N, C-alpha and C positions, 0 to 999 in steps of 0.2 A: 119297730124294724125287725125283720126276721133274718136269722142266720142259719145257713145250710152247711152241713158237714157230711161227708161220705168217705168211707174207707172199707177195705175188706178185712174180715177177721183173720188175724195172722195164723199161719199154718203151725207155728210152734207153740200155740196155746191150746189148752184143753177146752173142749166144749163147756159152755156155761149158760146159765139162764140170762135172759135179757136184763133182769134186775142186777145180777152180778156183773154183767158187762158194763152197765152204766156206773156201777160203783168202782170198777177197775179204772174207768175213764175219769174218775174223780168228779163226776157231775154232781152238783149240789142237789140235795133232797128236794127242794122246791121245784127245780127244773125237771127232775125225774117225775114228779107228780104231774106236771103239765104234759110231758111226753106220753104218759100213760093215759090221762083223761082225754087228751085231744088226739090221740093216736098219731103222734108226730114222730114216731120212730118206725121205720120200715126195715124188714129183713127180707132181702131178695124181692123187694117190691111190694110186700104185704105186711100188714100190722101183725105183730106177735104179742100175745099176752106176756106179762113179765115173768111168768114161771116157765115159759117155753124156752127151748134150748137154742143156742147159737153155735154154729159149727165153723171150723176152719174154711176160709174162702168165701163165707157168706158175705154178701154186700150189705153194709149197714148205712142207713140214711137217717139223718137227724135234722129236724127243723126246730129251732129255738125262737119263740115269739115273745117271751116274757122276760126280757133282759133289762135289768135296772142298773143304773150306775150313778153314783154321786161324784163322778170325776170332775175335777176343776177344768176350766177352759184355759188353755195356754196360748197366748197370742204369738204369732210368728215373729221370730227375731230378725228375719232377713238373711240369716247365715245358715249355710247348709252343714249338717253333721257329716262326719266321715262314716259312711255305711260299710259295715263288715259283712253283714248277712241280712237277707230279707226274704220273706215269703208272704202269703196272703194274710197271715195273722200276726207275724212277729217282725220286729226290726231290732237289730243289734248294731250299735254304733261304737266307735272308739272315742270315748269322752276324754278330752285333754285335761291335764292337771290344772287346777286353778279355776275350773268351771263348776258351778253348782249343778246338781242333778235337776232340781225343780225350783221354780221361783217362789219368793216370798213377796207379798204385797204387789207392788207394781214392777217388779223386775221382769225383764224380757230377754235376758242374755244367757239363759241357762240351757242345759242340754235338751230339756223337753221343749223349750221355745224353738231351738234349732230343728228338732224333730217335727214340730208343727209347720215350720217352713217347708221341710222336705215332703211331708205327707199332704199338706194343704188342709189339715184339720188337726184338732188336738189329739195327741197320743194318750195312752192309758198307762199310768205308772205301775210297775211291778216290783222293782227293788231300787235301791239307791247306792251310789258311791259317794264317799266323802269328797268334798270339794277339791282337796289336794291330791286325791287318788286318781290316777289315769286308768284307761282301759275299757274293757267291754261292759256296756250297759244295755240291758234288754228292756224294750218297751212293747206294749201290746198295741196292735192296730185297731182292735175292736173290743168292746166290753165283754163279749161272750167268752173269751179265753182267759180273762183276768182271774176269776175264781179258781179255774183249773191250775193256773200258774201259782197262785197263792198257796194252794194245797200242795203243789209240788215243792214249794219252798219250805213249808212247815214239816213236810214228811221227808225232806232231804233228797227228793228225786231231782229237784233243781239244784245243781251243784256248781260252785264257783271256786276257782283256784287263782292264787295270786303269786307274784314274784316280788321280792323285796331285796334291797341291798342294805345291810345293817353294819353298825359298828360293834365289833366284838370286844366289849369291855371286860369280859371274863369268859373262861372256857364254857362251852355248852356241848351237850351230846349231839352227834350228827343228825339224829332224828329224835323227836319227842312230842309229847302232848302237853299243852299248857291248859290247865283246868283251874282258872282263877275267876271268881265272881267280880263283876264290874258294876260300879255305881257312879253317880255324879260326884264331881269334886266340889265340895262346899266352898272352897276358896277361889274357884275359877269356873264360871258357868260355861266356858268353852270346852272344859276338859272332863275326862272320865278318869277313874282311878280304881285300883283293886280295893274292894271293901268286903268285909266278911258277910254282910247281909245284902250284897249286890245281886244282880241277875246272873244266872248261870251262863258261863261263857267258856267255850272249848275251842282251842286252835291246835291243829296238827302242823308240824313244821318238819322240813328236811333241808339240811345244808347241801346245796348243789356244788358250790365252789368257794374256796377261801382265797383271798388275795393277800399280797404282801403288806398292805397297809392296815392290817387288822380289820378288814371288812370281809363280808361274805355275802354270796348270793343264796337266798333262801326261797324255797317253795312252800306255800302255805295253803292249807285246806281248812275251811270253817265248818264246824258243826252247828254253831249258832251265829247270829248276825247282829251283835250289839254295836252300838255307836263307838267308833274308834277301836274296835276290838283288837285288830291286829297290832295297831300302834301301841296300845296300852299293854298288851300281853308281851310283845317283844321287849319293850322297855323294862317290864317287870322282871324278866329273866336276864337282864344285863346286855341286851343287844338291840338298842333303839335304832329305828330306821334312819338312814342317812337323809338329811334334809327335813327332818320333822321338827317344826318350830315349837310344838307343844311338849313333846316327850323326849327330845334328844337335847341334853345340855350342851352339846358341841355344835348345835345348829349354827350354820353360817348364813347370814342374811342373803336373800335372793337365790338360795339353793332350793331346787325343787325336791319334793318328797319322792324318794325312790321306792314307790309302791305302785304296782300295776296289776289290774285284774286281767289276766291273760287267757283264761279259758272259762267257757260256760258250757255245761252239759245239762240236758233235760229231755223229757219225752214231749214230742210235739203234741199240743192239745188235740183232743178228739182223734187220737190215733195211738198206736203203740210203737211208733217209730222214734228211735233215739236220735237226738241232734247234739253234736259236739262242735263247738266253734272255738278256734284258737286265734288269738291276735298274731299276725305275722311278726316274726322276729325283728324285721326291719322297722316295725312300728313300736317296739318296746324300747323306750329311751334308756333304761338302765342296763340294757345289753350292749349298748354302743360304746 
């Protein structure tokens, strides 16, 4: 299957070679090879060699014909997701707390199963949210954009922000950086813990509001994306998330986890256009 993309080179960027343009677009090396050997990139309607220059307002056209994907097939759940944003390549939904991002074995009630119902075909996974975490989840509608989005994730171009309500068991600074490595908990396979030889994990936080019951609303930015990173980091500095059954010793049964992914920002694949999507305040349970 062939995928076609077109855009105009932005006026605010300096002229560059075709090769540098494709690198800026985060297009994989293998794909750049096919674009060159098969002349499947046109500048203003004609093929340009990779050392030729591209200038502001030039029309860029790309045809990608060698797209491979090992993506799993996700059967439709029969349930529709809550769509927050959609374009020809991307779908961003509001995943409810308590729902898995993707299925294991024969499960059919996950967020990706819901997306398959909405799209009429299997979506392509880009990132995950913990089952207990609610909020914005992005999936790709075609395999051509997946490597681009993966590179944006690894290079921190793809950025996610979270809101949490925490129990303040001890004073913490209004803003701070939590830089503590995370590994598996050998005593509980469900959990992660701070371990000296764990994976690098960095979380930025800012207290937005303190409440009279020794809780606070916190905004969180991630530099890394480890499993349970926010939950483990906040518990480690003495402010576990309200409703966290694994890391908050004051957890009350049937209480939901007060953690929501409320903002996603990225560059739209095969363009230089920035996209920022916010979850409407009315849809953030912990703000109610």
